LOLUM-620279 format. One record per residue (C-alpha): residue number from 0; x, y, z. Coordinates in steps of 0.2 Angstrom, whole numbers. Example, Ala and Ser with C-alpha at 12.3 -4.5 7.8 and 13.67 -1.06 7.14 Angstrom:
BEGIN
<resi->0 | east->62 | north->-22 | up->39>
<resi->1 | east->68 | north->-5 | up->36>
REM end
This chain:
BEGIN
<resi->0 | east->1 | north->0 | up->0>
<resi->1 | east->6 | north->18 | up->-4>
<resi->2 | east->8 | north->31 | up->9>
<resi->3 | east->3 | north->50 | up->7>
<resi->4 | east->-11 | north->56 | up->-2>
<resi->5 | east->-16 | north->55 | up->-19>
<resi->6 | east->-30 | north->60 | up->-30>
<resi->7 | east->-45 | north->48 | up->-28>
<resi->8 | east->-43 | north->36 | up->-42>
<resi->9 | east->-59 | north->38 | up->-54>
<resi->10 | east->-69 | north->23 | up->-56>
<resi->11 | east->-73 | north->16 | up->-73>
<resi->12 | east->-93 | north->18 | up->-75>
<resi->13 | east->-99 | north->2 | up->-81>
<resi->14 | east->-117 | north->-6 | up->-82>
<resi->15 | east->-112 | north->-22 | up->-76>
<resi->16 | east->-109 | north->-25 | up->-56>
<resi->17 | east->-91 | north->-22 | up->-51>
<resi->18 | east->-76 | north->-33 | up->-43>
<resi->19 | east->-64 | north->-22 | up->-35>
<resi->20 | east->-47 | north->-29 | up->-30>
<resi->21 | east->-35 | north->-16 | up->-25>
<resi->22 | east->-18 | north->-16 | up->-30>
<resi->23 | east->-6 | north->-14 | up->-17>
<resi->24 | east->11 | north->-18 | up->-26>
<resi->25 | east->13 | north->-33 | up->-15>
<resi->26 | east->18 | north->-50 | up->-24>
<resi->27 | east->13 | north->-68 | up->-19>
<resi->28 | east->-5 | north->-67 | up->-22>
<resi->29 | east->-5 | north->-76 | up->-37>
<resi->30 | east->-21 | north->-88 | up->-32>
<resi->31 | east->-30 | north->-73 | up->-26>
<resi->32 | east->-27 | north->-64 | up->-44>
<resi->33 | east->-32 | north->-80 | up->-52>
<resi->34 | east->-49 | north->-80 | up->-43>
<resi->35 | east->-53 | north->-63 | up->-45>
<resi->36 | east->-54 | north->-67 | up->-65>
<resi->37 | east->-61 | north->-82 | up->-62>
<resi->38 | east->-76 | north->-74 | up->-53>
<resi->39 | east->-77 | north->-59 | up->-63>
<resi->40 | east->-79 | north->-71 | up->-79>
<resi->41 | east->-92 | north->-83 | up->-71>
<resi->42 | east->-103 | north->-68 | up->-64>
<resi->43 | east->-102 | north->-57 | up->-77>
<resi->44 | east->-92 | north->-43 | up->-66>
<resi->45 | east->-82 | north->-29 | up->-73>
<resi->46 | east->-65 | north->-32 | up->-63>
<resi->47 | east->-56 | north->-16 | up->-58>
<resi->48 | east->-38 | north->-15 | up->-52>
<resi->49 | east->-36 | north->2 | up->-44>
<resi->50 | east->-21 | north->8 | up->-33>
<resi->51 | east->-24 | north->7 | up->-15>
<resi->52 | east->-17 | north->22 | up->-5>
<resi->53 | east->-19 | north->26 | up->15>
<resi->54 | east->-36 | north->34 | up->16>
<resi->55 | east->-37 | north->49 | up->28>
<resi->56 | east->-45 | north->48 | up->45>
<resi->57 | east->-57 | north->62 | up->40>
<resi->58 | east->-65 | north->52 | up->27>
<resi->59 | east->-65 | north->38 | up->38>
<resi->60 | east->-74 | north->47 | up->51>
<resi->61 | east->-88 | north->54 | up->39>
<resi->62 | east->-91 | north->37 | up->33>
<resi->63 | east->-93 | north->30 | up->50>
<resi->64 | east->-107 | north->44 | up->53>
<resi->65 | east->-116 | north->42 | up->35>
<resi->66 | east->-129 | north->28 | up->32>
<resi->67 | east->-128 | north->16 | up->21>
<resi->68 | east->-135 | north->22 | up->3>
<resi->69 | east->-145 | north->10 | up->-8>
<resi->70 | east->-148 | north->14 | up->-26>
<resi->71 | east->-151 | north->7 | up->-43>
<resi->72 | east->-131 | north->7 | up->-49>
<resi->73 | east->-125 | north->-9 | up->-52>
<resi->74 | east->-118 | north->-18 | up->-37>
<resi->75 | east->-99 | north->-19 | up->-32>
<resi->76 | east->-90 | north->-34 | up->-24>
<resi->77 | east->-72 | north->-27 | up->-14>
<resi->78 | east->-60 | north->-39 | up->-12>
<resi->79 | east->-47 | north->-36 | up->1>
<resi->80 | east->-31 | north->-44 | up->6>
<resi->81 | east->-34 | north->-42 | up->24>
<resi->82 | east->-45 | north->-31 | up->36>
<resi->83 | east->-33 | north->-17 | up->35>
<resi->84 | east->-37 | north->-13 | up->17>
<resi->85 | east->-56 | north->-10 | up->19>
<resi->86 | east->-53 | north->8 | up->24>
<resi->87 | east->-43 | north->10 | up->9>
<resi->88 | east->-57 | north->1 | up->-3>
<resi->89 | east->-70 | north->13 | up->5>
<resi->90 | east->-59 | north->27 | up->0>
<resi->91 | east->-60 | north->25 | up->-18>
<resi->92 | east->-69 | north->36 | up->-29>
<resi->93 | east->-87 | north->29 | up->-32>
<resi->94 | east->-88 | north->20 | up->-15>
<resi->95 | east->-101 | north->31 | up->-9>
<resi->96 | east->-112 | north->30 | up->-26>
<resi->97 | east->-130 | north->21 | up->-21>
<resi->98 | east->-128 | north->4 | up->-27>
<resi->99 | east->-140 | north->-10 | up->-28>
<resi->100 | east->-126 | north->-19 | up->-16>
<resi->101 | east->-110 | north->-18 | up->-8>
<resi->102 | east->-101 | north->-36 | up->-3>
<resi->103 | east->-86 | north->-37 | up->6>
<resi->104 | east->-72 | north->-53 | up->3>
<resi->105 | east->-58 | north->-54 | up->16>
<resi->106 | east->-46 | north->-65 | up->11>
<resi->107 | east->-33 | north->-65 | up->27>
<resi->108 | east->-49 | north->-63 | up->39>
<resi->109 | east->-38 | north->-69 | up->55>
<resi->110 | east->-30 | north->-51 | up->56>
<resi->111 | east->-46 | north->-46 | up->65>
<resi->112 | east->-36 | north->-33 | up->74>
<resi->113 | east->-36 | north->-23 | up->60>
<resi->114 | east->-53 | north->-23 | up->57>
<resi->115 | east->-64 | north->-7 | up->55>
<resi->116 | east->-77 | north->-4 | up->65>
<resi->117 | east->-94 | north->-11 | up->65>
<resi->118 | east->-101 | north->6 | up->60>
<resi->119 | east->-90 | north->7 | up->46>
<resi->120 | east->-95 | north->-11 | up->42>
<resi->121 | east->-114 | north->-6 | up->40>
<resi->122 | east->-109 | north->-1 | up->22>
<resi->123 | east->-107 | north->-19 | up->16>
<resi->124 | east->-124 | north->-29 | up->14>
<resi->125 | east->-112 | north->-45 | up->15>
<resi->126 | east->-95 | north->-48 | up->22>
<resi->127 | east->-87 | north->-64 | up->16>
<resi->128 | east->-72 | north->-70 | up->28>
<resi->129 | east->-61 | north->-85 | up->23>
<resi->130 | east->-55 | north->-92 | up->41>
<resi->131 | east->-69 | north->-101 | up->49>
<resi->132 | east->-64 | north->-100 | up->67>
<resi->133 | east->-66 | north->-81 | up->65>
<resi->134 | east->-86 | north->-83 | up->64>
<resi->135 | east->-90 | north->-76 | up->81>
<resi->136 | east->-80 | north->-60 | up->77>
<resi->137 | east->-88 | north->-57 | up->60>
<resi->138 | east->-106 | north->-61 | up->66>
<resi->139 | east->-103 | north->-48 | up->78>
<resi->140 | east->-95 | north->-36 | up->66>
<resi->141 | east->-109 | north->-38 | up->54>
<resi->142 | east->-125 | north->-45 | up->61>
<resi->143 | east->-133 | north->-57 | up->50>
<resi->144 | east->-122 | north->-51 | up->35>
<resi->145 | east->-107 | north->-62 | up->37>
<resi->146 | east->-102 | north->-78 | up->28>
<resi->147 | east->-89 | north->-89 | up->28>
<resi->148 | east->-82 | north->-95 | up->12>
<resi->149 | east->-65 | north->-104 | up->14>
<resi->150 | east->-48 | north->-106 | up->1>
<resi->151 | east->-52 | north->-114 | up->-14>
<resi->152 | east->-43 | north->-118 | up->-29>
<resi->153 | east->-48 | north->-120 | up->-49>
<resi->154 | east->-47 | north->-138 | up->-48>
<resi->155 | east->-58 | north->-140 | up->-64>
<resi->156 | east->-44 | north->-132 | up->-75>
<resi->157 | east->-28 | north->-130 | up->-66>
<resi->158 | east->-30 | north->-148 | up->-55>
<resi->159 | east->-22 | north->-163 | up->-60>
<resi->160 | east->-24 | north->-183 | up->-58>
<resi->161 | east->-7 | north->-187 | up->-67>
<resi->162 | east->2 | north->-203 | up->-63>
<resi->163 | east->20 | north->-197 | up->-69>
<resi->164 | east->27 | north->-188 | up->-56>
<resi->165 | east->45 | north->-185 | up->-56>
<resi->166 | east->47 | north->-174 | up->-41>
<resi->167 | east->45 | north->-182 | up->-23>
<resi->168 | east->46 | north->-167 | up->-15>
<resi->169 | east->43 | north->-150 | up->-19>
<resi->170 | east->48 | north->-134 | up->-9>
<resi->171 | east->35 | north->-118 | up->-11>
<resi->172 | east->34 | north->-103 | up->0>
<resi->173 | east->42 | north->-99 | up->18>
<resi->174 | east->51 | north->-113 | up->27>
<resi->175 | east->58 | north->-116 | up->44>
<resi->176 | east->77 | north->-114 | up->45>
<resi->177 | east->78 | north->-133 | up->43>
<resi->178 | east->71 | north->-133 | up->26>
<resi->179 | east->74 | north->-115 | up->20>
<resi->180 | east->92 | north->-118 | up->11>
<resi->181 | east->87 | north->-126 | up->-5>
<resi->182 | east->105 | north->-132 | up->-10>
<resi->183 | east->106 | north->-141 | up->8>
<resi->184 | east->88 | north->-149 | up->5>
<resi->185 | east->92 | north->-153 | up->-12>
<resi->186 | east->108 | north->-163 | up->-3>
<resi->187 | east->100 | north->-172 | up->11>
<resi->188 | east->86 | north->-178 | up->-2>
<resi->189 | east->98 | north->-184 | up->-15>
<resi->190 | east->107 | north->-195 | up->1>
<resi->191 | east->90 | north->-201 | up->6>
<resi->192 | east->86 | north->-207 | up->-13>
<resi->193 | east->73 | north->-193 | up->-14>
<resi->194 | east->70 | north->-182 | up->-30>
<resi->195 | east->68 | north->-163 | up->-23>
<resi->196 | east->64 | north->-148 | up->-32>
<resi->197 | east->68 | north->-130 | up->-25>
<resi->198 | east->59 | north->-115 | up->-22>
<resi->199 | east->50 | north->-110 | up->-40>
<resi->200 | east->53 | north->-93 | up->-47>
<resi->201 | east->44 | north->-79 | up->-46>
<resi->202 | east->39 | north->-74 | up->-63>
<resi->203 | east->37 | north->-58 | up->-71>
<resi->204 | east->20 | north->-49 | up->-71>
<resi->205 | east->11 | north->-51 | up->-87>
<resi->206 | east->-3 | north->-40 | up->-89>
<resi->207 | east->-10 | north->-47 | up->-103>
<resi->208 | east->-10 | north->-64 | up->-94>
<resi->209 | east->-12 | north->-60 | up->-75>
<resi->210 | east->-15 | north->-79 | up->-70>
<resi->211 | east->2 | north->-86 | up->-81>
<resi->212 | east->12 | north->-86 | up->-65>
<resi->213 | east->-1 | north->-95 | up->-55>
<resi->214 | east->-4 | north->-108 | up->-69>
<resi->215 | east->16 | north->-111 | up->-70>
<resi->216 | east->16 | north->-114 | up->-49>
<resi->217 | east->1 | north->-127 | up->-52>
<resi->218 | east->10 | north->-136 | up->-66>
<resi->219 | east->25 | north->-138 | up->-54>
<resi->220 | east->12 | north->-144 | up->-40>
<resi->221 | east->5 | north->-157 | up->-53>
<resi->222 | east->24 | north->-163 | up->-55>
<resi->223 | east->26 | north->-169 | up->-37>
<resi->224 | east->21 | north->-181 | up->-26>
<resi->225 | east->22 | north->-171 | up->-11>
<resi->226 | east->23 | north->-152 | up->-7>
<resi->227 | east->31 | north->-146 | up->8>
<resi->228 | east->20 | north->-133 | up->18>
<resi->229 | east->21 | north->-130 | up->38>
<resi->230 | east->10 | north->-119 | up->48>
<resi->231 | east->14 | north->-101 | up->51>
<resi->232 | east->17 | north->-106 | up->68>
<resi->233 | east->29 | north->-119 | up->66>
<resi->234 | east->37 | north->-108 | up->51>
<resi->235 | east->33 | north->-89 | up->57>
<resi->236 | east->39 | north->-75 | up->46>
<resi->237 | east->36 | north->-55 | up->49>
<resi->238 | east->21 | north->-55 | up->38>
<resi->239 | east->12 | north->-70 | up->46>
<resi->240 | east->1 | north->-71 | up->61>
<resi->241 | east->11 | north->-73 | up->78>
<resi->242 | east->-4 | north->-84 | up->85>
<resi->243 | east->-18 | north->-88 | up->74>
<resi->244 | east->-13 | north->-104 | up->64>
<resi->245 | east->-21 | north->-104 | up->46>
<resi->246 | east->-22 | north->-113 | up->29>
<resi->247 | east->-17 | north->-104 | up->13>
<resi->248 | east->-18 | north->-106 | up->-5>
<resi->249 | east->-4 | north->-119 | up->-5>
<resi->250 | east->-13 | north->-131 | up->4>
<resi->251 | east->-28 | north->-132 | up->-9>
<resi->252 | east->-17 | north->-128 | up->-25>
<resi->253 | east->-7 | north->-144 | up->-20>
<resi->254 | east->-22 | north->-155 | up->-16>
<resi->255 | east->-31 | north->-147 | up->-33>
<resi->256 | east->-16 | north->-155 | up->-42>
<resi->257 | east->-16 | north->-171 | up->-33>
<resi->258 | east->-2 | north->-170 | up->-22>
<resi->259 | east->0 | north->-173 | up->-3>
<resi->260 | east->6 | north->-158 | up->9>
<resi->261 | east->20 | north->-162 | up->21>
<resi->262 | east->24 | north->-152 | up->35>
<resi->263 | east->19 | north->-147 | up->51>
<resi->264 | east->0 | north->-144 | up->48>
<resi->265 | east->-9 | north->-130 | up->54>
<resi->266 | east->-24 | north->-141 | up->62>
<resi->267 | east->-27 | north->-125 | up->73>
<resi->268 | east->-37 | north->-116 | up->58>
<resi->269 | east->-56 | north->-124 | up->61>
<resi->270 | east->-56 | north->-122 | up->40>
<resi->271 | east->-45 | north->-138 | up->40>
<resi->272 | east->-61 | north->-149 | up->44>
<resi->273 | east->-68 | north->-143 | up->28>
<resi->274 | east->-52 | north->-141 | up->17>
<resi->275 | east->-43 | north->-158 | up->21>
<resi->276 | east->-47 | north->-176 | up->23>
<resi->277 | east->-38 | north->-192 | up->29>
<resi->278 | east->-22 | north->-193 | up->17>
<resi->279 | east->-22 | north->-176 | up->11>
<resi->280 | east->-7 | north->-171 | up->24>
<resi->281 | east->8 | north->-180 | up->29>
<resi->282 | east->9 | north->-173 | up->46>
<resi->283 | east->27 | north->-170 | up->54>
<resi->284 | east->26 | north->-169 | up->73>
<resi->285 | east->42 | north->-158 | up->74>
<resi->286 | east->53 | north->-149 | up->62>
<resi->287 | east->69 | north->-158 | up->62>
<resi->288 | east->78 | north->-161 | up->44>
<resi->289 | east->82 | north->-180 | up->46>
<resi->290 | east->68 | north->-185 | up->55>
<resi->291 | east->57 | north->-177 | up->43>
<resi->292 | east->66 | north->-185 | up->28>
<resi->293 | east->64 | north->-202 | up->35>
<resi->294 | east->45 | north->-199 | up->35>
<resi->295 | east->47 | north->-194 | up->18>
<resi->296 | east->56 | north->-208 | up->12>
<resi->297 | east->44 | north->-219 | up->20>
<resi->298 | east->28 | north->-211 | up->12>
<resi->299 | east->37 | north->-209 | up->-6>
<resi->300 | east->40 | north->-230 | up->-5>
<resi->301 | east->22 | north->-233 | up->-2>
<resi->302 | east->16 | north->-219 | up->-15>
<resi->303 | east->6 | north->-223 | up->-29>
<resi->304 | east->-4 | north->-215 | up->-42>
<resi->305 | east->-20 | north->-218 | up->-34>
<resi->306 | east->-16 | north->-205 | up->-21>
<resi->307 | east->-15 | north->-191 | up->-34>
<resi->308 | east->-33 | north->-198 | up->-41>
<resi->309 | east->-40 | north->-198 | up->-25>
<resi->310 | east->-34 | north->-181 | up->-19>
<resi->311 | east->-40 | north->-172 | up->-37>
<resi->312 | east->-57 | north->-181 | up->-34>
<resi->313 | east->-59 | north->-174 | up->-17>
<resi->314 | east->-52 | north->-158 | up->-22>
<resi->315 | east->-65 | north->-157 | up->-36>
<resi->316 | east->-79 | north->-160 | up->-23>
<resi->317 | east->-74 | north->-148 | up->-9>
<resi->318 | east->-61 | north->-136 | up->-15>
<resi->319 | east->-66 | north->-128 | up->-32>
<resi->320 | east->-68 | north->-110 | up->-33>
<resi->321 | east->-85 | north->-112 | up->-42>
<resi->322 | east->-93 | north->-120 | up->-25>
<resi->323 | east->-89 | north->-103 | up->-18>
<resi->324 | east->-93 | north->-93 | up->-32>
<resi->325 | east->-111 | north->-103 | up->-34>
<resi->326 | east->-115 | north->-98 | up->-14>
<resi->327 | east->-109 | north->-79 | up->-16>
<resi->328 | east->-120 | north->-78 | up->-33>
<resi->329 | east->-135 | north->-85 | up->-23>
<resi->330 | east->-132 | north->-72 | up->-9>
<resi->331 | east->-132 | north->-57 | up->-21>
<resi->332 | east->-144 | north->-64 | up->-32>
<resi->333 | east->-131 | north->-63 | up->-46>
<resi->334 | east->-137 | north->-75 | up->-61>
<resi->335 | east->-124 | north->-78 | up->-75>
<resi->336 | east->-126 | north->-92 | up->-89>
<resi->337 | east->-107 | north->-95 | up->-88>
<resi->338 | east->-109 | north->-99 | up->-70>
<resi->339 | east->-121 | north->-113 | up->-73>
<resi->340 | east->-113 | north->-118 | up->-88>
<resi->341 | east->-97 | north->-120 | up->-77>
<resi->342 | east->-107 | north->-130 | up->-62>
<resi->343 | east->-113 | north->-142 | up->-76>
<resi->344 | east->-94 | north->-145 | up->-81>
<resi->345 | east->-88 | north->-147 | up->-63>
<resi->346 | east->-102 | north->-160 | up->-61>
<resi->347 | east->-98 | north->-169 | up->-76>
<resi->348 | east->-79 | north->-169 | up->-70>
<resi->349 | east->-84 | north->-176 | up->-52>
<resi->350 | east->-94 | north->-190 | up->-61>
<resi->351 | east->-80 | north->-196 | up->-72>
<resi->352 | east->-66 | north->-194 | up->-60>
<resi->353 | east->-58 | north->-212 | up->-59>
<resi->354 | east->-57 | north->-218 | up->-42>
REM end
């Protein structure tokens, strides 16, 4: 997010409902970038990516006093990376325009300490949060208007049940010190007879194809039997929550690609009961390179293509973003033939997925 003040970005008027996903210049949001484009396509939304600036306190105070305004203008869905983005989204030109509805979808909803006041949240007819364990907080913040929709993946188009997996272990994202050095991990895996692939590179942003980097990562997931991902409490970083465990798109995208997620798992996230299933993870009871390698060696020896087929099939049923988009459409009374067509395609894929 940019500091200082700037002329308020002008909203591009559209006859269609809007999906507004602010651009703060941060990296690592490929799964949500892809979700935003998919949701816009399936719901017939006009996706807009305005820059986000830190809002003035005066504007936020004024909006807290203003009653929500309804009107005939097309509705708008605001996609926030965290509750800390909400005031900046509300500061965008056009937010206060009388609309049929305003909805808010918060990705990292576990940052409840950054949430705006309930008076500001009155301006949203629907507030979607992604971490199931925050239900009580968001029910109190937006009484009768909160909705839990968990993490997902584009299982239908980017998932895989491939049997040929040349990589035994793929490292993705942040890791604890024992697994942070890819050269060391490579040598240790080779000594244990395991084929290791290190951190995939960040691809340059391609405005003409914003999902290219995410698709590349999903291809890499589909080449791996196991993907290494640890709970944020076991592998903390300056940008992770210091107390609350949570699942992210690494889990859902890896499972969609048929891989098993190996590591110390974030079972403290209540969403795990909806997003994971027996065999979806290889659970480590500690972070210790030699101990973890022993568990991985045993698991890889027992691996079969049936594991990839099972994970992909379960992901189609439980994780595909289209199920979340369907629920959102029902709550906002948004109908679009493209969504109906995609749901029918998803049903066919589930019906024909091999056991």
